[in-house]
N, C-alpha and C positions, 0 to 999 in steps of 0.2 A: 293524620289518619289514626295513629295510636291514641292521640288525645281524645278524639271523638269516640273511639271504642271504649276508652276508660270512662268517659262520661255516661255512656249508655249502660255499662256494667254497674256503675254507682247508682244510677237511677233505678235500674232493675233491682238491685239489692235493697234499696229503700222500699220499693213496692213489695218485695218478698217479705220484708220485715213487718210491714203494715198488715199484709195479708195473714201472716203468721200470728200476729198479735190479735187480729180480729177473730181468727179461728180459735185461738186459745180462749178468748173472752166468751165466744159463743159456746164452746165446750163447757166452760166453767158455769155459765148460766144454766145449761142443760143439766149439769150435775147438781147444781143448787136446787133446781126445781124438783129433781128426782129425790134428793135427800130431804127436802122440806115436806115431801108428800106424806111420809110416815105410813102407818098401817091403813089409814083411811083413804089414801090416794088423792087427797086434795092438795 
C-alpha cells in the first residue's frame, strides 16, 4: 500500500514539474513578445 502511494506521489510530482516548466516557458514567450514589441507594438 505504501509503495503504491509513493509511486503515485512521484508520478504526480513529475507531472507538476512538467506543468511548471511549460507554464514558465509560456510566460517567458509572452514576456519576450511584449519586450520585442517596442514603441511600434509589432
